[in-house]
ZADO-599397 format. One record per atom (N, C-alpha, C): residue in one letter; residue number from 0; x, y, z; atom name. Coordinates in nm, 2 decimals. Example, Ala and Ser with C-alpha at 12.3 -4.5 7.8 and 13.67 -1.06 7.14 Angstrom:
# ZADO-599397
{'A', 0, {1.32, -0.57, 0.78}, 'N'},
{'A', 0, {1.23, -0.45, 0.78}, 'CA'},
{'A', 0, {1.32, -0.33, 0.78}, 'C'},
{'S', 1, {1.28, -0.22, 0.71}, 'N'},
{'S', 1, {1.37, -0.11, 0.71}, 'CA'},
{'S', 1, {1.29, 0.00, 0.79}, 'C'},
# end
This chain:
# ZADO-599397
{'M', 0, {0.09, -0.13, -0.01}, 'N'},
{'M', 0, {0.00, 0.00, -0.02}, 'CA'},
{'M', 0, {0.09, 0.12, 0.02}, 'C'},
{'K', 1, {0.05, 0.19, -0.05}, 'N'},
{'K', 1, {0.07, 0.30, -0.06}, 'CA'},
{'K', 1, {0.06, 0.43, 0.05}, 'C'},
{'H', 2, {0.14, 0.51, 0.04}, 'N'},
{'H', 2, {0.14, 0.64, 0.14}, 'CA'},
{'H', 2, {0.08, 0.68, 0.13}, 'C'},
{'Q', 3, {-0.02, 0.76, 0.27}, 'N'},
{'Q', 3, {-0.13, 0.86, 0.23}, 'CA'},
{'Q', 3, {-0.15, 0.95, 0.31}, 'C'},
{'L', 4, {-0.14, 1.10, 0.24}, 'N'},
{'L', 4, {-0.15, 1.14, 0.36}, 'CA'},
{'L', 4, {-0.29, 1.25, 0.31}, 'C'},
{'T', 5, {-0.38, 1.33, 0.46}, 'N'},
{'T', 5, {-0.52, 1.40, 0.40}, 'CA'},
{'T', 5, {-0.46, 1.55, 0.46}, 'C'},
{'G', 6, {-0.50, 1.60, 0.40}, 'N'},
{'G', 6, {-0.49, 1.79, 0.45}, 'CA'},
{'G', 6, {-0.60, 1.86, 0.34}, 'C'},
{'K', 7, {-0.55, 1.97, 0.37}, 'N'},
{'K', 7, {-0.67, 2.12, 0.29}, 'CA'},
{'K', 7, {-0.59, 2.16, 0.11}, 'C'},
{'I', 8, {-0.62, 2.19, 0.07}, 'N'},
{'I', 8, {-0.60, 2.26, -0.05}, 'CA'},
{'I', 8, {-0.61, 2.41, 0.02}, 'C'},
{'V', 9, {-0.49, 2.49, -0.05}, 'N'},
{'V', 9, {-0.45, 2.55, -0.02}, 'CA'},
{'V', 9, {-0.48, 2.64, -0.11}, 'C'},
{'S', 10, {-0.37, 2.58, -0.23}, 'N'},
{'S', 10, {-0.37, 2.66, -0.41}, 'CA'},
{'S', 10, {-0.42, 2.57, -0.51}, 'C'},
{'D', 11, {-0.51, 2.63, -0.62}, 'N'},
{'D', 11, {-0.52, 2.57, -0.67}, 'CA'},
{'D', 11, {-0.49, 2.62, -0.82}, 'C'},
{'K', 12, {-0.41, 2.69, -0.79}, 'N'},
{'K', 12, {-0.44, 2.82, -0.95}, 'CA'},
{'K', 12, {-0.33, 2.77, -1.03}, 'C'},
{'M', 13, {-0.28, 2.66, -1.06}, 'N'},
{'M', 13, {-0.20, 2.58, -1.13}, 'CA'},
{'M', 13, {-0.24, 2.50, -1.16}, 'C'},
{'A', 14, {-0.22, 2.45, -1.35}, 'N'},
{'A', 14, {-0.31, 2.37, -1.39}, 'CA'},
{'A', 14, {-0.24, 2.24, -1.37}, 'C'},
{'K', 15, {-0.37, 2.18, -1.37}, 'N'},
{'K', 15, {-0.31, 2.04, -1.30}, 'CA'},
{'K', 15, {-0.24, 1.99, -1.18}, 'C'},
{'T', 16, {-0.29, 2.08, -1.12}, 'N'},
{'T', 16, {-0.19, 2.11, -1.00}, 'CA'},
{'T', 16, {-0.25, 2.16, -0.91}, 'C'},
{'V', 17, {-0.23, 2.08, -0.75}, 'N'},
{'V', 17, {-0.30, 2.18, -0.61}, 'CA'},
{'V', 17, {-0.22, 2.16, -0.55}, 'C'},
{'V', 18, {-0.25, 2.28, -0.40}, 'N'},
{'V', 18, {-0.07, 2.26, -0.34}, 'CA'},
{'V', 18, {-0.21, 2.19, -0.17}, 'C'},
{'V', 19, {-0.13, 2.09, -0.14}, 'N'},
{'V', 19, {-0.26, 2.04, -0.03}, 'CA'},
{'V', 19, {-0.13, 2.07, 0.08}, 'C'},
{'S', 20, {-0.21, 2.17, 0.26}, 'N'},
{'S', 20, {-0.16, 2.16, 0.29}, 'CA'},
{'S', 20, {-0.13, 2.08, 0.41}, 'C'},
{'V', 21, {-0.07, 1.98, 0.53}, 'N'},
{'V', 21, {-0.08, 1.89, 0.55}, 'CA'},
{'V', 21, {-0.01, 1.91, 0.72}, 'C'},
{'D', 22, {-0.11, 1.89, 0.87}, 'N'},
{'D', 22, {-0.05, 1.92, 0.93}, 'CA'},
{'D', 22, {-0.04, 1.79, 1.01}, 'C'},
{'R', 23, {0.04, 1.83, 1.12}, 'N'},
{'R', 23, {0.09, 1.71, 1.21}, 'CA'},
{'R', 23, {0.16, 1.74, 1.34}, 'C'},
{'L', 24, {0.11, 1.69, 1.47}, 'N'},
{'L', 24, {0.14, 1.72, 1.57}, 'CA'},
{'L', 24, {0.33, 1.59, 1.59}, 'C'},
{'K', 25, {0.44, 1.74, 1.67}, 'N'},
{'K', 25, {0.59, 1.64, 1.72}, 'CA'},
{'K', 25, {0.57, 1.69, 1.86}, 'C'},
{'E', 26, {0.68, 1.57, 1.83}, 'N'},
{'E', 26, {0.66, 1.61, 2.04}, 'CA'},
{'E', 26, {0.86, 1.68, 2.05}, 'C'},
{'H', 27, {0.86, 1.75, 2.13}, 'N'},
{'H', 27, {0.98, 1.83, 2.14}, 'CA'},
{'H', 27, {1.07, 1.73, 2.22}, 'C'},
{'P', 28, {1.22, 1.67, 2.20}, 'N'},
{'P', 28, {1.26, 1.55, 2.21}, 'CA'},
{'P', 28, {1.35, 1.60, 2.37}, 'C'},
{'K', 29, {1.34, 1.76, 2.46}, 'N'},
{'K', 29, {1.33, 1.73, 2.56}, 'CA'},
{'K', 29, {1.25, 1.81, 2.69}, 'C'},
{'Y', 30, {1.13, 1.90, 2.63}, 'N'},
{'Y', 30, {1.05, 1.92, 2.63}, 'CA'},
{'Y', 30, {0.89, 1.86, 2.67}, 'C'},
{'H', 31, {0.94, 1.79, 2.58}, 'N'},
{'H', 31, {0.76, 1.72, 2.51}, 'CA'},
{'H', 31, {0.63, 1.77, 2.51}, 'C'},
{'K', 32, {0.68, 1.88, 2.51}, 'N'},
{'K', 32, {0.56, 1.92, 2.46}, 'CA'},
{'K', 32, {0.52, 1.89, 2.30}, 'C'},
{'R', 33, {0.36, 1.92, 2.26}, 'N'},
{'R', 33, {0.42, 1.86, 2.08}, 'CA'},
{'R', 33, {0.34, 2.00, 2.09}, 'C'},
{'Y', 34, {0.36, 2.00, 1.94}, 'N'},
{'Y', 34, {0.41, 2.11, 1.86}, 'CA'},
{'Y', 34, {0.30, 2.08, 1.73}, 'C'},
{'R', 35, {0.24, 2.19, 1.65}, 'N'},
{'R', 35, {0.22, 2.13, 1.57}, 'CA'},
{'R', 35, {0.31, 2.18, 1.48}, 'C'},
{'V', 36, {0.33, 2.09, 1.33}, 'N'},
{'V', 36, {0.43, 2.15, 1.21}, 'CA'},
{'V', 36, {0.33, 2.10, 1.09}, 'C'},
{'T', 37, {0.35, 2.24, 1.00}, 'N'},
{'T', 37, {0.26, 2.20, 0.79}, 'CA'},
{'T', 37, {0.40, 2.22, 0.74}, 'C'},
{'K', 38, {0.29, 2.12, 0.63}, 'N'},
{'K', 38, {0.44, 2.05, 0.51}, 'CA'},
{'K', 38, {0.29, 2.09, 0.46}, 'C'},
{'R', 39, {0.36, 2.14, 0.32}, 'N'},
{'R', 39, {0.27, 2.17, 0.14}, 'CA'},
{'R', 39, {0.34, 2.07, 0.07}, 'C'},
{'Y', 40, {0.21, 2.02, -0.02}, 'N'},
{'Y', 40, {0.23, 1.96, -0.04}, 'CA'},
{'Y', 40, {0.20, 1.94, -0.28}, 'C'},
{'K', 41, {0.30, 1.96, -0.32}, 'N'},
{'K', 41, {0.19, 1.94, -0.47}, 'CA'},
{'K', 41, {0.14, 1.82, -0.50}, 'C'},
{'A', 42, {0.01, 1.86, -0.56}, 'N'},
{'A', 42, {-0.02, 1.68, -0.59}, 'CA'},
{'A', 42, {-0.10, 1.72, -0.73}, 'C'},
{'H', 43, {-0.11, 1.61, -0.81}, 'N'},
{'H', 43, {-0.16, 1.58, -0.91}, 'CA'},
{'H', 43, {-0.30, 1.59, -0.94}, 'C'},
{'D', 44, {-0.41, 1.72, -1.02}, 'N'},
{'D', 44, {-0.53, 1.69, -1.03}, 'CA'},
{'D', 44, {-0.56, 1.70, -1.19}, 'C'},
{'E', 45, {-0.52, 1.53, -1.21}, 'N'},
{'E', 45, {-0.58, 1.51, -1.37}, 'CA'},
{'E', 45, {-0.70, 1.61, -1.43}, 'C'},
{'K', 46, {-0.81, 1.64, -1.33}, 'N'},
{'K', 46, {-0.91, 1.72, -1.39}, 'CA'},
{'K', 46, {-1.02, 1.83, -1.39}, 'C'},
{'G', 47, {-0.91, 1.93, -1.26}, 'N'},
{'G', 47, {-0.89, 2.04, -1.23}, 'CA'},
{'G', 47, {-1.02, 2.03, -1.11}, 'C'},
{'E', 48, {-1.08, 1.92, -1.10}, 'N'},
{'E', 48, {-1.21, 1.91, -1.00}, 'CA'},
{'E', 48, {-1.22, 1.98, -0.84}, 'C'},
{'Y', 49, {-1.09, 2.01, -0.76}, 'N'},
{'Y', 49, {-1.09, 1.98, -0.69}, 'CA'},
{'Y', 49, {-1.03, 2.15, -0.65}, 'C'},
{'K', 50, {-1.11, 2.23, -0.58}, 'N'},
{'K', 50, {-1.07, 2.36, -0.51}, 'CA'},
{'K', 50, {-1.03, 2.42, -0.42}, 'C'},
{'A', 51, {-0.91, 2.55, -0.36}, 'N'},
{'A', 51, {-0.89, 2.57, -0.29}, 'CA'},
{'A', 51, {-1.01, 2.59, -0.14}, 'C'},
{'G', 52, {-0.96, 2.52, 0.01}, 'N'},
{'G', 52, {-1.06, 2.48, 0.08}, 'CA'},
{'G', 52, {-1.10, 2.30, 0.16}, 'C'},
{'D', 53, {-1.14, 2.27, 0.04}, 'N'},
{'D', 53, {-1.10, 2.12, -0.02}, 'CA'},
{'D', 53, {-1.06, 2.04, 0.09}, 'C'},
{'V', 54, {-1.12, 1.96, 0.21}, 'N'},
{'V', 54, {-0.98, 1.84, 0.25}, 'CA'},
{'V', 54, {-1.01, 1.75, 0.16}, 'C'},
{'V', 55, {-0.85, 1.67, 0.15}, 'N'},
{'V', 55, {-0.87, 1.61, 0.05}, 'CA'},
{'V', 55, {-0.71, 1.47, 0.09}, 'C'},
{'T', 56, {-0.74, 1.35, 0.07}, 'N'},
{'T', 56, {-0.63, 1.27, 0.04}, 'CA'},
{'T', 56, {-0.57, 1.27, -0.06}, 'C'},
{'I', 57, {-0.40, 1.25, 0.00}, 'N'},
{'I', 57, {-0.32, 1.22, -0.09}, 'CA'},
{'I', 57, {-0.23, 1.14, -0.12}, 'C'},
{'E', 58, {-0.18, 1.08, -0.23}, 'N'},
{'E', 58, {-0.19, 0.94, -0.22}, 'CA'},
{'E', 58, {0.01, 0.95, -0.29}, 'C'},
{'E', 59, {0.08, 0.91, -0.25}, 'N'},
{'E', 59, {0.22, 0.88, -0.33}, 'CA'},
{'E', 59, {0.24, 0.82, -0.45}, 'C'},
{'C', 60, {0.32, 0.86, -0.56}, 'N'},
{'C', 60, {0.25, 0.83, -0.68}, 'CA'},
{'C', 60, {0.46, 0.85, -0.78}, 'C'},
{'R', 61, {0.48, 0.79, -0.87}, 'N'},
{'R', 61, {0.59, 0.81, -0.91}, 'CA'},
{'R', 61, {0.61, 0.97, -0.98}, 'C'},
{'P', 62, {0.74, 1.00, -0.96}, 'N'},
{'P', 62, {0.76, 1.12, -1.04}, 'CA'},
{'P', 62, {0.65, 1.18, -1.16}, 'C'},
{'I', 63, {0.59, 1.30, -1.12}, 'N'},
{'I', 63, {0.51, 1.33, -1.24}, 'CA'},
{'I', 63, {0.63, 1.42, -1.33}, 'C'},
{'S', 64, {0.66, 1.55, -1.19}, 'N'},
{'S', 64, {0.74, 1.67, -1.27}, 'CA'},
{'S', 64, {0.80, 1.67, -1.16}, 'C'},
{'R', 65, {0.88, 1.75, -1.12}, 'N'},
{'R', 65, {1.03, 1.79, -1.04}, 'CA'},
{'R', 65, {0.98, 1.78, -0.93}, 'C'},
{'D', 66, {0.82, 1.86, -0.92}, 'N'},
{'D', 66, {0.82, 1.92, -0.75}, 'CA'},
{'D', 66, {0.70, 1.80, -0.73}, 'C'},
{'K', 67, {0.67, 1.70, -0.80}, 'N'},
{'K', 67, {0.51, 1.68, -0.79}, 'CA'},
{'K', 67, {0.57, 1.52, -0.80}, 'C'},
{'C', 68, {0.55, 1.44, -0.67}, 'N'},
{'C', 68, {0.58, 1.29, -0.68}, 'CA'},
{'C', 68, {0.44, 1.26, -0.59}, 'C'},
{'W', 69, {0.29, 1.36, -0.54}, 'N'},
{'W', 69, {0.19, 1.30, -0.50}, 'CA'},
{'W', 69, {0.11, 1.26, -0.60}, 'C'},
{'K', 70, {-0.03, 1.25, -0.58}, 'N'},
{'K', 70, {-0.22, 1.25, -0.65}, 'CA'},
{'K', 70, {-0.33, 1.28, -0.58}, 'C'},
{'V', 71, {-0.43, 1.32, -0.64}, 'N'},
{'V', 71, {-0.49, 1.39, -0.51}, 'CA'},
{'V', 71, {-0.64, 1.21, -0.60}, 'C'},
{'V', 72, {-0.64, 1.15, -0.40}, 'N'},
{'V', 72, {-0.67, 1.03, -0.44}, 'CA'},
{'V', 72, {-0.87, 1.07, -0.42}, 'C'},
{'K', 73, {-0.88, 1.17, -0.32}, 'N'},
{'K', 73, {-1.09, 1.15, -0.31}, 'CA'},
{'K', 73, {-1.10, 1.31, -0.24}, 'C'},
{'K', 74, {-1.19, 1.32, -0.21}, 'N'},
{'K', 74, {-1.22, 1.51, -0.12}, 'CA'},
{'K', 74, {-1.31, 1.42, -0.02}, 'C'},
{'I', 75, {-1.23, 1.46, 0.05}, 'N'},
{'I', 75, {-1.36, 1.41, 0.22}, 'CA'},
{'I', 75, {-1.43, 1.52, 0.28}, 'C'},
{'E', 76, {-1.40, 1.67, 0.20}, 'N'},
{'E', 76, {-1.47, 1.71, 0.26}, 'CA'},
{'E', 76, {-1.47, 1.87, 0.15}, 'C'},
{'S', 77, {-1.58, 1.90, 0.14}, 'N'},
{'S', 77, {-1.60, 2.06, 0.10}, 'CA'},
{'S', 77, {-1.56, 2.19, 0.15}, 'C'},
{'G', 78, {-1.52, 2.25, 0.05}, 'N'},
{'G', 78, {-1.50, 2.38, 0.24}, 'CA'},
{'G', 78, {-1.47, 2.48, 0.11}, 'C'},
{'V', 79, {-1.50, 2.59, 0.14}, 'N'},
{'V', 79, {-1.45, 2.71, 0.05}, 'CA'},
{'V', 79, {-1.35, 2.85, 0.19}, 'C'},
{'I', 80, {-1.21, 2.88, 0.08}, 'N'},
{'I', 80, {-1.14, 2.93, 0.18}, 'CA'},
{'I', 80, {-1.17, 3.12, 0.16}, 'C'},
{'A', 81, {-1.26, 3.17, 0.25}, 'N'},
{'A', 81, {-1.26, 3.33, 0.20}, 'CA'},
{'A', 81, {-1.16, 3.41, 0.18}, 'C'},
{'P', 82, {-1.16, 3.47, 0.06}, 'N'},
{'P', 82, {-1.09, 3.55, 0.02}, 'CA'},
{'P', 82, {-1.06, 3.69, 0.16}, 'C'},
{'E', 83, {-0.95, 3.72, 0.13}, 'N'},
{'E', 83, {-0.83, 3.76, 0.27}, 'CA'},
{'E', 83, {-0.90, 3.96, 0.20}, 'C'},
{'I', 84, {-0.93, 4.04, 0.30}, 'N'},
{'I', 84, {-1.03, 4.16, 0.28}, 'CA'},
{'I', 84, {-0.91, 4.27, 0.32}, 'C'},
{'P', 85, {-0.86, 4.34, 0.22}, 'N'},
{'P', 85, {-0.75, 4.42, 0.26}, 'CA'},
{'P', 85, {-0.83, 4.57, 0.37}, 'C'},
{'E', 86, {-0.70, 4.54, 0.45}, 'N'},
{'E', 86, {-0.69, 4.69, 0.60}, 'CA'},
{'E', 86, {-0.75, 4.77, 0.54}, 'C'},
{'T', 87, {-0.74, 4.87, 0.44}, 'N'},
{'T', 87, {-0.82, 4.96, 0.45}, 'CA'},
{'T', 87, {-0.97, 5.01, 0.41}, 'C'},
{'E', 88, {-1.00, 4.87, 0.36}, 'N'},
{'E', 88, {-1.16, 4.82, 0.37}, 'CA'},
{'E', 88, {-1.23, 4.80, 0.47}, 'C'},
{'I', 89, {-1.13, 4.69, 0.64}, 'N'},
{'I', 89, {-1.22, 4.68, 0.73}, 'CA'},
{'I', 89, {-1.17, 4.79, 0.82}, 'C'},
{'A', 90, {-1.13, 4.93, 0.81}, 'N'},
{'A', 90, {-1.09, 5.09, 0.84}, 'CA'},
{'A', 90, {-1.22, 5.14, 0.85}, 'C'},
{'K', 91, {-1.28, 5.11, 0.69}, 'N'},
{'K', 91, {-1.41, 5.22, 0.72}, 'CA'},
{'K', 91, {-1.56, 5.18, 0.79}, 'C'},
# end
């Protein structure tokens, strides 16, 4: 079985590629406090059906390009990332 990860799509602006942000917890070796580590993976999306904000599962595959060696397997949850509002509009 191939390695699978679950994360949220943070960018879908490239052709046939999405950027998936995966969080995991890591424990500090000395102080034993757990902290969150985030890593971003570029994953292949052949049909362009996944959008920013979706929670997806990605699976390891053969290298597709220099940066891509993951492909999107399935959508777990649909979601939309709200657009950022400029500071000037908030002050009004």
